[in-house]
N, C-alpha and C positions, 0 to 999 in steps of 0.2 A: 350402169359404170360410175364409178365416183368420179365428179369433177374436181378441177383443181382447189377449189374453194373449200370443197369437202374434205379432201386428201390434206390440205393445209390445217384444218381445224383437228382433222385426227392425230396428224403429227405432233402439234402444240400441245393436244390434251396428253399424249403418249409424252412428250418431253416433260411436261408438268407432275405427272404421274412418277415418272423416273426421278425427277429433282426432289419431290416431295420425300420418296424412299429413302434418297441418299441422305437429305435433312436428318431423317428419324434415324439412319445407321451412326451419323457422326454427333448426334446427340447422343446416343447410346455409347458409343466409343468414348466421347468426352468422359461423361460419366464414370465408366469402367476407368478409364486411364486415372481419375480425380481419385477414386477410391484406392487406387494402386500407389498413389502419392506421386503422380506426374501433374503437370500444371499444362494451361494451355499454352504458355510459351514453349516447354518442352514439345509440344504437338507441331507447332509453327516450325521449331528449329529442324525436328525429324523429317518433316515436309520439304522444308529447303534442303537438307542432306539427301534425301531420296531424289530430289529433283536434280541434283548435280551427276548422282550416279546412274541416271538415266543415260543411255546410249543415245536414244532417239530425240532426246531433248539439248543434247549437248552443242549442237549448231542452231539451234533455234533463239532468234533474238528475244521472241515474246515470252518463250519459258525464262530466259536468262533475266529478263524483267520481272517475270513474278515470283523468281527465287528470290532476288533483290527485294523485292516488296515483303517477301515471308520474313526474310533475315530482317529488315528494318522494324516489321512488327514485333518480332520478338524481342529486338532491342529496346522498342519502346515500352514493352509490357515489361521488360526487366526494370528499366528505370523506374517506371510508375510504381512498381511492386517493392522497390527499396525505399519509397519514400513513405 
């Protein structure tokens, strides 16, 4: 049988592997969006808009904070790219 330390180690490895796969996916997505003329700011704004549309996130204070951070990041990018 697997003891609790081994189980935690396995779960951590799986989580890290999933995270790495997602990072690779996002990297490819951003490259594709860039080729199509979209910016990182566009992606942030789209993620914030998507978050607002999700019913499951509508009453979640943490989700509201994340959406606000995405909007703030998009605004900051806009300000930086104008200069």
